[in-house]
KEMISE-653161 format. One record per residue (C-alpha): residue number from 1; residue in three letters; z, y, x. Coordinates in Angstrom, 3 decimals. Layout:
! residues N
rec k: NUM, r: ALA, zz: Z, yy: Y, xx: X
...
This chain:
! residues 193
rec k: 1, r: MET, zz: 105.875, yy: 111.154, xx: 63.431
rec k: 2, r: THR, zz: 106.883, yy: 111.534, xx: 67.095
rec k: 3, r: GLU, zz: 105.877, yy: 107.943, xx: 67.917
rec k: 4, r: ASP, zz: 102.557, yy: 108.368, xx: 66.109
rec k: 5, r: ARG, zz: 101.807, yy: 111.571, xx: 68.003
rec k: 6, r: LEU, zz: 102.748, yy: 109.963, xx: 71.330
rec k: 7, r: ARG, zz: 100.407, yy: 107.052, xx: 70.590
rec k: 8, r: GLN, zz: 97.653, yy: 109.551, xx: 69.746
rec k: 9, r: TRP, zz: 98.264, yy: 111.482, xx: 72.997
rec k: 10, r: LEU, zz: 98.203, yy: 108.308, xx: 75.089
rec k: 11, r: GLU, zz: 94.968, yy: 107.191, xx: 73.413
rec k: 12, r: GLU, zz: 93.350, yy: 110.594, xx: 74.053
rec k: 13, r: GLU, zz: 94.441, yy: 110.357, xx: 77.704
rec k: 14, r: ARG, zz: 92.953, yy: 106.857, xx: 77.987
rec k: 15, r: LEU, zz: 89.645, yy: 107.989, xx: 76.451
rec k: 16, r: VAL, zz: 89.380, yy: 111.033, xx: 78.754
rec k: 17, r: LEU, zz: 89.988, yy: 108.873, xx: 81.843
rec k: 18, r: GLU, zz: 87.507, yy: 106.274, xx: 80.617
rec k: 19, r: ARG, zz: 84.849, yy: 108.932, xx: 79.978
rec k: 20, r: MET, zz: 85.356, yy: 110.521, xx: 83.406
rec k: 21, r: ARG, zz: 85.123, yy: 107.145, xx: 85.157
rec k: 22, r: ALA, zz: 82.003, yy: 106.165, xx: 83.187
rec k: 23, r: GLY, zz: 80.244, yy: 109.212, xx: 84.614
rec k: 24, r: GLY, zz: 81.024, yy: 108.156, xx: 88.169
rec k: 25, r: GLY, zz: 84.460, yy: 109.738, xx: 88.398
rec k: 26, r: ALA, zz: 83.737, yy: 112.181, xx: 91.212
rec k: 27, r: SER, zz: 86.779, yy: 112.487, xx: 93.446
rec k: 28, r: ALA, zz: 86.207, yy: 115.402, xx: 95.824
rec k: 29, r: ALA, zz: 87.127, yy: 119.002, xx: 95.026
rec k: 30, r: ALA, zz: 84.464, yy: 121.026, xx: 93.247
rec k: 31, r: ASP, zz: 82.417, yy: 123.570, xx: 95.207
rec k: 32, r: PRO, zz: 82.919, yy: 126.987, xx: 93.542
rec k: 33, r: ALA, zz: 79.443, yy: 128.104, xx: 94.627
rec k: 34, r: ALA, zz: 77.853, yy: 125.234, xx: 92.666
rec k: 35, r: PHE, zz: 78.995, yy: 126.836, xx: 89.406
rec k: 36, r: ALA, zz: 78.691, yy: 130.535, xx: 90.258
rec k: 37, r: ASP, zz: 75.514, yy: 130.890, xx: 88.163
rec k: 38, r: LYS, zz: 76.783, yy: 128.879, xx: 85.170
rec k: 39, r: PRO, zz: 79.184, yy: 129.775, xx: 82.368
rec k: 40, r: GLY, zz: 82.767, yy: 128.629, xx: 82.940
rec k: 41, r: ILE, zz: 82.649, yy: 125.982, xx: 80.219
rec k: 42, r: ALA, zz: 79.893, yy: 124.156, xx: 82.179
rec k: 43, r: LEU, zz: 82.411, yy: 123.092, xx: 84.832
rec k: 44, r: PHE, zz: 84.549, yy: 121.374, xx: 82.201
rec k: 45, r: ASP, zz: 81.553, yy: 119.650, xx: 80.643
rec k: 46, r: ALA, zz: 80.733, yy: 118.267, xx: 84.105
rec k: 47, r: MET, zz: 84.346, yy: 117.118, xx: 84.586
rec k: 48, r: PHE, zz: 84.483, yy: 115.308, xx: 81.278
rec k: 49, r: ASP, zz: 81.135, yy: 113.641, xx: 81.991
rec k: 50, r: GLY, zz: 82.418, yy: 112.470, xx: 85.386
rec k: 51, r: ARG, zz: 79.818, yy: 114.525, xx: 87.314
rec k: 52, r: MET, zz: 82.533, yy: 116.763, xx: 88.769
rec k: 53, r: PRO, zz: 86.069, yy: 115.836, xx: 89.778
rec k: 54, r: GLY, zz: 89.131, yy: 116.774, xx: 87.816
rec k: 55, r: PRO, zz: 91.582, yy: 119.063, xx: 89.579
rec k: 56, r: PRO, zz: 93.083, yy: 117.208, xx: 92.609
rec k: 57, r: ILE, zz: 96.529, yy: 118.661, xx: 91.841
rec k: 58, r: GLY, zz: 96.574, yy: 116.523, xx: 88.681
rec k: 59, r: LYS, zz: 96.781, yy: 113.320, xx: 90.708
rec k: 60, r: THR, zz: 99.539, yy: 114.755, xx: 92.882
rec k: 61, r: LEU, zz: 101.665, yy: 115.930, xx: 89.956
rec k: 62, r: ASP, zz: 100.716, yy: 113.344, xx: 87.303
rec k: 63, r: PHE, zz: 98.868, yy: 115.459, xx: 84.767
rec k: 64, r: ILE, zz: 95.356, yy: 115.442, xx: 83.322
rec k: 65, r: LEU, zz: 93.005, yy: 117.826, xx: 81.560
rec k: 66, r: ILE, zz: 92.716, yy: 116.537, xx: 77.987
rec k: 67, r: ALA, zz: 90.518, yy: 119.108, xx: 76.233
rec k: 68, r: VAL, zz: 88.765, yy: 122.420, xx: 76.749
rec k: 69, r: ARG, zz: 87.115, yy: 124.565, xx: 74.115
rec k: 70, r: PRO, zz: 86.080, yy: 128.196, xx: 74.538
rec k: 71, r: GLY, zz: 89.329, yy: 130.091, xx: 75.019
rec k: 72, r: GLU, zz: 91.568, yy: 127.000, xx: 74.877
rec k: 73, r: ALA, zz: 92.683, yy: 124.305, xx: 77.327
rec k: 74, r: VAL, zz: 95.100, yy: 121.388, xx: 77.000
rec k: 75, r: PHE, zz: 96.713, yy: 119.505, xx: 79.871
rec k: 76, r: GLN, zz: 98.944, yy: 116.483, xx: 79.444
rec k: 77, r: GLY, zz: 101.604, yy: 115.514, xx: 81.954
rec k: 78, r: GLN, zz: 104.072, yy: 112.746, xx: 82.580
rec k: 79, r: PRO, zz: 107.414, yy: 114.014, xx: 83.901
rec k: 80, r: LEU, zz: 108.648, yy: 111.533, xx: 86.516
rec k: 81, r: ALA, zz: 111.656, yy: 111.223, xx: 88.809
rec k: 82, r: ARG, zz: 109.474, yy: 112.218, xx: 91.783
rec k: 83, r: HIS, zz: 109.131, yy: 115.668, xx: 90.166
rec k: 84, r: TYR, zz: 112.921, yy: 116.165, xx: 90.064
rec k: 85, r: ASN, zz: 114.847, yy: 118.934, xx: 91.758
rec k: 86, r: PRO, zz: 118.204, yy: 118.187, xx: 93.462
rec k: 87, r: LEU, zz: 119.977, yy: 118.642, xx: 90.105
rec k: 88, r: GLY, zz: 118.235, yy: 115.639, xx: 88.552
rec k: 89, r: SER, zz: 115.716, yy: 117.293, xx: 86.246
rec k: 90, r: VAL, zz: 112.044, yy: 118.203, xx: 86.575
rec k: 91, r: HIS, zz: 111.502, yy: 121.050, xx: 89.046
rec k: 92, r: GLY, zz: 110.464, yy: 124.403, xx: 87.604
rec k: 93, r: GLY, zz: 107.364, yy: 124.345, xx: 89.809
rec k: 94, r: TRP, zz: 106.082, yy: 121.348, xx: 87.842
rec k: 95, r: PHE, zz: 106.453, yy: 123.311, xx: 84.583
rec k: 96, r: ALA, zz: 104.737, yy: 126.325, xx: 86.166
rec k: 97, r: THR, zz: 101.840, yy: 124.297, xx: 87.590
rec k: 98, r: LEU, zz: 101.096, yy: 122.587, xx: 84.289
rec k: 99, r: LEU, zz: 101.280, yy: 125.867, xx: 82.371
rec k: 100, r: ASP, zz: 99.257, yy: 127.770, xx: 85.000
rec k: 101, r: SER, zz: 96.562, yy: 125.099, xx: 84.775
rec k: 102, r: ALA, zz: 96.291, yy: 125.456, xx: 80.995
rec k: 103, r: LEU, zz: 96.287, yy: 129.244, xx: 81.224
rec k: 104, r: GLY, zz: 93.689, yy: 129.370, xx: 83.981
rec k: 105, r: CYS, zz: 91.353, yy: 126.871, xx: 82.374
rec k: 106, r: ALA, zz: 91.543, yy: 128.689, xx: 79.023
rec k: 107, r: VAL, zz: 90.416, yy: 131.841, xx: 80.854
rec k: 108, r: HIS, zz: 87.837, yy: 129.923, xx: 82.938
rec k: 109, r: SER, zz: 86.272, yy: 128.518, xx: 79.755
rec k: 110, r: MET, zz: 85.450, yy: 132.079, xx: 78.676
rec k: 111, r: MET, zz: 83.801, yy: 133.222, xx: 81.896
rec k: 112, r: PRO, zz: 80.119, yy: 134.063, xx: 81.481
rec k: 113, r: ALA, zz: 77.632, yy: 132.977, xx: 84.145
rec k: 114, r: GLY, zz: 78.196, yy: 134.916, xx: 87.347
rec k: 115, r: LYS, zz: 81.867, yy: 135.711, xx: 86.663
rec k: 116, r: ALA, zz: 85.034, yy: 134.136, xx: 88.042
rec k: 117, r: TYR, zz: 88.751, yy: 134.882, xx: 87.869
rec k: 118, r: THR, zz: 91.995, yy: 134.630, xx: 89.791
rec k: 119, r: THR, zz: 95.602, yy: 134.859, xx: 88.661
rec k: 120, r: LEU, zz: 97.229, yy: 138.268, xx: 89.133
rec k: 121, r: GLU, zz: 100.494, yy: 137.492, xx: 87.365
rec k: 122, r: LEU, zz: 102.212, yy: 134.404, xx: 85.964
rec k: 123, r: LYS, zz: 105.356, yy: 134.587, xx: 83.832
rec k: 124, r: VAL, zz: 107.120, yy: 131.347, xx: 82.882
rec k: 125, r: ASN, zz: 110.124, yy: 130.956, xx: 80.589
rec k: 126, r: MET, zz: 111.785, yy: 127.535, xx: 80.729
rec k: 127, r: ILE, zz: 113.539, yy: 126.793, xx: 77.467
rec k: 128, r: ARG, zz: 115.001, yy: 123.346, xx: 78.166
rec k: 129, r: SER, zz: 115.030, yy: 120.836, xx: 80.975
rec k: 130, r: LEU, zz: 112.670, yy: 117.873, xx: 81.292
rec k: 131, r: SER, zz: 113.302, yy: 114.386, xx: 82.592
rec k: 132, r: GLU, zz: 111.412, yy: 111.118, xx: 82.647
rec k: 133, r: ARG, zz: 113.003, yy: 110.322, xx: 79.267
rec k: 134, r: VAL, zz: 110.253, yy: 112.539, xx: 77.784
rec k: 135, r: PRO, zz: 107.162, yy: 110.319, xx: 78.089
rec k: 136, r: ARG, zz: 104.540, yy: 113.095, xx: 77.966
rec k: 137, r: VAL, zz: 104.274, yy: 116.840, xx: 77.487
rec k: 138, r: ARG, zz: 101.308, yy: 119.044, xx: 76.726
rec k: 139, r: ALA, zz: 100.523, yy: 122.482, xx: 78.072
rec k: 140, r: GLU, zz: 98.386, yy: 124.221, xx: 75.468
rec k: 141, r: GLY, zz: 96.775, yy: 127.427, xx: 76.684
rec k: 142, r: ARG, zz: 94.698, yy: 130.003, xx: 74.839
rec k: 143, r: THR, zz: 93.202, yy: 133.343, xx: 75.707
rec k: 144, r: LEU, zz: 94.427, yy: 136.522, xx: 74.071
rec k: 145, r: HIS, zz: 91.961, yy: 138.897, xx: 75.732
rec k: 146, r: VAL, zz: 88.959, yy: 138.467, xx: 78.025
rec k: 147, r: GLY, zz: 87.417, yy: 141.679, xx: 79.277
rec k: 148, r: ALA, zz: 85.126, yy: 142.781, xx: 82.080
rec k: 149, r: GLN, zz: 87.993, yy: 143.173, xx: 84.583
rec k: 150, r: THR, zz: 91.029, yy: 141.360, xx: 83.184
rec k: 151, r: ALA, zz: 91.911, yy: 138.386, xx: 81.020
rec k: 152, r: ILE, zz: 95.223, yy: 137.543, xx: 79.365
rec k: 153, r: ALA, zz: 96.344, yy: 134.124, xx: 78.134
rec k: 154, r: GLU, zz: 99.441, yy: 132.384, xx: 76.800
rec k: 155, r: ALA, zz: 100.552, yy: 128.745, xx: 76.897
rec k: 156, r: ARG, zz: 103.255, yy: 126.504, xx: 75.483
rec k: 157, r: LEU, zz: 104.669, yy: 123.305, xx: 76.995
rec k: 158, r: VAL, zz: 105.615, yy: 120.939, xx: 74.158
rec k: 159, r: GLY, zz: 106.666, yy: 117.339, xx: 73.660
rec k: 160, r: PRO, zz: 105.206, yy: 114.917, xx: 71.116
rec k: 161, r: ASP, zz: 108.032, yy: 115.928, xx: 68.752
rec k: 162, r: ASP, zz: 106.828, yy: 119.582, xx: 68.943
rec k: 163, r: ARG, zz: 109.891, yy: 120.500, xx: 70.983
rec k: 164, r: LEU, zz: 109.232, yy: 123.598, xx: 73.101
rec k: 165, r: TYR, zz: 110.145, yy: 123.125, xx: 76.773
rec k: 166, r: ALA, zz: 108.588, yy: 126.288, xx: 78.211
rec k: 167, r: HIS, zz: 106.067, yy: 129.019, xx: 77.546
rec k: 168, r: ALA, zz: 104.066, yy: 131.278, xx: 79.830
rec k: 169, r: THR, zz: 101.677, yy: 134.193, xx: 80.019
rec k: 170, r: THR, zz: 99.171, yy: 135.235, xx: 82.636
rec k: 171, r: THR, zz: 97.054, yy: 138.200, xx: 83.570
rec k: 172, r: CYS, zz: 93.911, yy: 137.355, xx: 85.509
rec k: 173, r: LEU, zz: 91.487, yy: 139.478, xx: 87.492
rec k: 174, r: VAL, zz: 87.838, yy: 138.944, xx: 86.493
rec k: 175, r: PHE, zz: 85.255, yy: 139.457, xx: 89.251
rec k: 176, r: ASP, zz: 81.690, yy: 138.668, xx: 90.328
rec k: 177, r: ALA, zz: 81.531, yy: 134.949, xx: 91.232
rec k: 178, r: ARG, zz: 78.978, yy: 135.426, xx: 94.009
rec k: 179, r: THR, zz: 81.303, yy: 137.814, xx: 95.815
rec k: 180, r: GLY, zz: 84.213, yy: 135.414, xx: 95.406
rec k: 181, r: ALA, zz: 82.169, yy: 132.358, xx: 96.527
rec k: 182, r: ALA, zz: 80.987, yy: 134.238, xx: 99.609
rec k: 183, r: ARG, zz: 84.577, yy: 135.194, xx: 100.410
rec k: 184, r: VAL, zz: 85.721, yy: 131.538, xx: 100.077
rec k: 185, r: ARG, zz: 82.914, yy: 130.372, xx: 102.413
rec k: 186, r: GLY, zz: 83.830, yy: 133.103, xx: 104.925
rec k: 187, r: ASP, zz: 87.515, yy: 132.160, xx: 104.802
rec k: 188, r: GLN, zz: 86.594, yy: 128.518, xx: 105.393
rec k: 189, r: ARG, zz: 84.355, yy: 129.354, xx: 108.357
rec k: 190, r: GLN, zz: 87.146, yy: 131.459, xx: 109.834
rec k: 191, r: ALA, zz: 89.672, yy: 128.600, xx: 109.388
rec k: 192, r: ASP, zz: 87.239, yy: 126.057, xx: 110.896
rec k: 193, r: GLY, zz: 86.243, yy: 128.274, xx: 113.823
């Protein structure tokens, strides 16, 4: 069962990468203003079609967005020795980043046109350590509540044998995307100037 699931996960990963590359495989970071007037799920459609890049952090930390449906997001990661802490296991920040990505994208997928979000709180519980002996893990996030001002989501980090490595929750602030995009542009001008 575990070997079959791992094969399935690796095949899904291969197909996602192939699909993104077939669409041109954009490689630069997405411009938040380009999606301010579209529903959140539109960004993921563009990523999977290769018209928009995947999250740059995924290349740095060896994980990939596998699937997004309204209210749900799945990331798959490969724990490697370069993610280790001084004690010889995967650093807690790697767990947190993978889980935060699944949580945030689950919330993002539910944003209506004109709305955006940011993380207010992230709570991660690490259940067991990870090493490169675990070939892949999945962070599976889903929303619990999406309102006009806040959104709440939960995620689990599991191996192909259904072993739970960590779980997390988040509370996000929901806001007007045009205000947020203008703030990002202003911050960038200030940093450049």
